[in-house]
C-alpha positions as semicolon CSV with decimal commas, in nm:
position;residue;x (nm);y (nm);z (nm)
1;M;0,000;0,000;0,000
2;E;0,280;0,241;0,093
3;A;0,468;0,152;-0,227
4;E;0,161;0,235;-0,436
5;L;0,122;0,569;-0,259
6;N;0,490;0,649;-0,318
7;L;0,452;0,558;-0,685
8;V;0,145;0,782;-0,722
9;L;0,326;1,070;-0,547
10;A;0,631;1,020;-0,770
11;I;0,413;1,026;-1,083
12;L;0,233;1,340;-0,961
13;G;0,570;1,501;-0,885
14;V;0,699;1,422;-1,235
15;L;0,378;1,554;-1,393
16;L;0,402;1,873;-1,186
17;L;0,766;1,922;-1,291
18;L;0,671;1,858;-1,654
19;F;0,387;2,111;-1,633
20;L;0,612;2,371;-1,469
21;T;0,882;2,314;-1,733
22;I;0,636;2,357;-2,020
23;F;0,482;2,662;-1,853
24;G;0,830;2,811;-1,799
25;L;0,917;2,751;-2,165
26;L;0,596;2,921;-2,278
27;V;0,662;3,221;-2,052
28;H;1,024;3,243;-2,173
29;S;0,900;3,225;-2,533
30;G;0,673;3,527;-2,489
31;L;0,335;3,391;-2,383
32;F;0,270;3,684;-2,147
33;T;0,492;3,945;-2,312
34;K;0,326;4,283;-2,347
35;F;0,366;4,459;-2,678
36;E;0,243;4,791;-2,811
37;I;0,112;4,840;-3,162
38;R;0,168;5,190;-3,291
39;A;0,166;5,396;-3,607
40;G;0,488;5,577;-3,688
41;K;0,819;5,550;-3,865
42;P;0,940;5,189;-3,883
43;P;1,275;5,105;-3,723
44;F;1,455;5,079;-4,058
45;D;1,502;5,275;-4,377
46;N;1,573;5,122;-4,719
47;L;1,627;4,746;-4,705
48;L;1,832;4,556;-4,960
49;V;1,683;4,206;-4,955
50;A;1,787;3,878;-5,117
51;Y;1,465;3,678;-5,140
52;R;1,277;3,379;-5,273
53;F;0,915;3,404;-5,379
54;A;0,673;3,128;-5,279
55;R;0,306;3,049;-5,307
56;G;0,114;2,828;-5,066
57;P;0,033;2,806;-4,695
58;Y;0,226;3,055;-4,485
59;K;0,335;2,771;-4,258
60;N;0,566;2,664;-4,544
61;A;0,771;2,980;-4,490
62;G;0,955;2,806;-4,206
63;N;1,155;2,588;-4,444
64;L;1,265;2,895;-4,642
65;F;1,367;3,075;-4,322
66;T;1,577;2,774;-4,224
67;E;1,738;2,764;-4,567
68;V;1,833;3,132;-4,575
69;H;1,960;3,120;-4,217
70;L;2,185;2,824;-4,302
71;L;2,323;3,009;-4,605
72;A;2,384;3,340;-4,427
73;P;2,351;3,295;-4,049
74;S;2,483;3,641;-3,961
75;L;2,210;3,827;-4,150
76;K;1,867;3,943;-4,037
77;T;1,593;3,737;-4,199
78;I;1,272;3,876;-4,343
79;G;0,932;3,747;-4,446
80;V;0,681;3,950;-4,646
81;Y;0,324;3,819;-4,658
82;Y;0,106;3,962;-4,933
83;D;-0,236;3,806;-4,884
84;D;-0,487;3,785;-4,600
85;P;-0,525;3,415;-4,513
86;Q;-0,885;3,486;-4,409
87;E;-0,967;3,596;-4,765
88;V;-0,734;3,394;-4,992
89;S;-0,718;3,016;-5,012
90;S;-0,404;2,874;-4,852
91;S;-0,274;2,735;-5,182
92;D;-0,284;3,085;-5,336
93;L;-0,113;3,279;-5,055
94;R;0,192;3,471;-5,181
95;F;0,501;3,546;-4,975
96;I;0,874;3,597;-4,989
97;V;1,144;3,494;-4,744
98;G;1,497;3,618;-4,751
99;A;1,780;3,800;-4,581
100;V;1,846;4,168;-4,527
101;L;2,180;4,248;-4,686
102;D;2,410;4,517;-4,563
103;D;2,447;4,754;-4,855
104;S;2,803;4,840;-4,761
105;D;3,095;4,737;-4,975
106;D;3,272;4,532;-4,710
107;E;3,396;4,185;-4,799
108;K;3,156;3,988;-4,575
109;S;2,854;4,173;-4,714
110;K;2,955;4,099;-5,073
111;E;3,027;3,736;-4,981
112;N;2,677;3,691;-4,833
113;E;2,521;3,853;-5,139
114;K;2,715;3,622;-5,373
115;I;2,621;3,310;-5,175
116;L;2,251;3,397;-5,190
117;L;2,254;3,498;-5,557
118;D;2,437;3,175;-5,645
119;Q;2,155;2,983;-5,472
120;G;1,888;3,150;-5,686
121;Y;1,785;3,436;-5,460
122;K;1,681;3,763;-5,624
123;L;1,754;4,115;-5,505
124;I;1,514;4,396;-5,430
125;T;1,543;4,721;-5,240
126;F;1,243;4,802;-5,025
127;P;1,190;5,175;-4,976
128;A;1,204;5,372;-4,655
129;V;0,852;5,460;-4,550
130;S;0,750;5,752;-4,335
131;N;0,459;5,577;-4,169
132;A;0,372;5,217;-4,084
133;I;0,200;5,008;-3,820
134;T;0,472;4,845;-3,611
135;T;0,533;4,636;-3,304
136;T;0,807;4,411;-3,169
137;F;0,801;4,073;-3,000
138;P;1,082;3,873;-2,836
139;F;1,240;3,600;-3,047
140;K;1,381;3,339;-2,809
141;N;1,317;3,019;-3,004
142;T;1,088;2,867;-3,266
143;L;0,802;2,858;-3,017
144;S;0,826;3,239;-2,995
145;I;0,726;3,257;-3,361
146;F;0,407;3,058;-3,307
147;I;0,318;3,260;-2,999
148;A;0,392;3,588;-3,178
149;V;0,182;3,498;-3,481
150;S;-0,113;3,392;-3,266
151;R;-0,092;3,701;-3,042
152;V;0,033;3,982;-3,265
153;Y;-0,163;3,939;-3,588
154;P;-0,512;3,947;-3,432
155;Q;-0,426;4,271;-3,249
156;L;-0,247;4,415;-3,552
157;N;-0,550;4,343;-3,772
158;E;-0,785;4,492;-3,511
159;F;-0,570;4,807;-3,487
160;I;-0,585;4,846;-3,865
161;K;-0,959;4,772;-3,888
162;V;-1,068;5,004;-3,605
163;R;-0,879;5,295;-3,762
164;S;-0,987;5,207;-4,119
165;L;-0,626;5,199;-4,234
166;C;-0,484;5,055;-4,553
167;A;-0,174;4,876;-4,425
168;H;-0,009;4,603;-4,630
169;P;0,184;4,381;-4,689
170;M;0,272;4,228;-4,352
171;I;0,646;4,220;-4,293
172;E;0,841;4,032;-4,026
173;V;1,209;4,105;-3,966
174;Y;1,399;3,870;-3,734
175;D;1,697;4,036;-3,569
176;K;1,900;3,944;-3,260
177;G;1,625;3,823;-3,032
178;T;1,347;4,043;-3,169
179;I;1,075;4,003;-3,429
180;V;0,978;4,338;-3,580
181;F;0,631;4,342;-3,737
182;V;0,568;4,616;-3,993
183;A;0,266;4,697;-4,210
184;P;0,348;4,995;-4,435
185;L;0,094;5,275;-4,469
186;A;0,270;5,427;-4,770
187;R;0,451;5,305;-5,081
188;Q;0,296;4,959;-5,039
189;D;0,325;4,869;-5,408
190;E;0,704;4,894;-5,381
191;F;0,708;4,596;-5,144
192;Y;0,552;4,362;-5,400
193;V;0,788;4,151;-5,609
194;P;0,736;3,990;-5,950
195;E;0,632;3,628;-5,936
């Protein structure tokens, strides 16, 4: 009888530790992080981007992010999402994934550009915009991405809808522990790439 009780207590202890570990991971990944959505100048100017265009479910972007990160791990990565998944079928969603290149002439910058171009990436320069909807979210691990997408986009869309704004496309820039979400309010057509 005492052995059974000890076994039950041990199992409950392990389950409690497992629950606390998962909860801690979720908290660390941003589950309760506060973020502020605002309209204003985005945290970057012109962006030189090496990208790949894709069509299909946005969840497929993960493979492209992995690929570009393996090719140029020191660079910021970027995703640009052109269609509203609530209005366009998942097989028709358009997006690009790539890396933000440093437009300086230093050797490492040119090396990264050559690597990406040799792998079939294309180049585009996105313009500086004076006004956009922006927010940031911590990027600790892959789980942070899922939490950010499920928390940020509903509030971002609500912010845009309540104010009757025309903000598109949706841009995510991943940089040193932060995901920057940007929806331009001006020069939107200059963020679209040829298919």
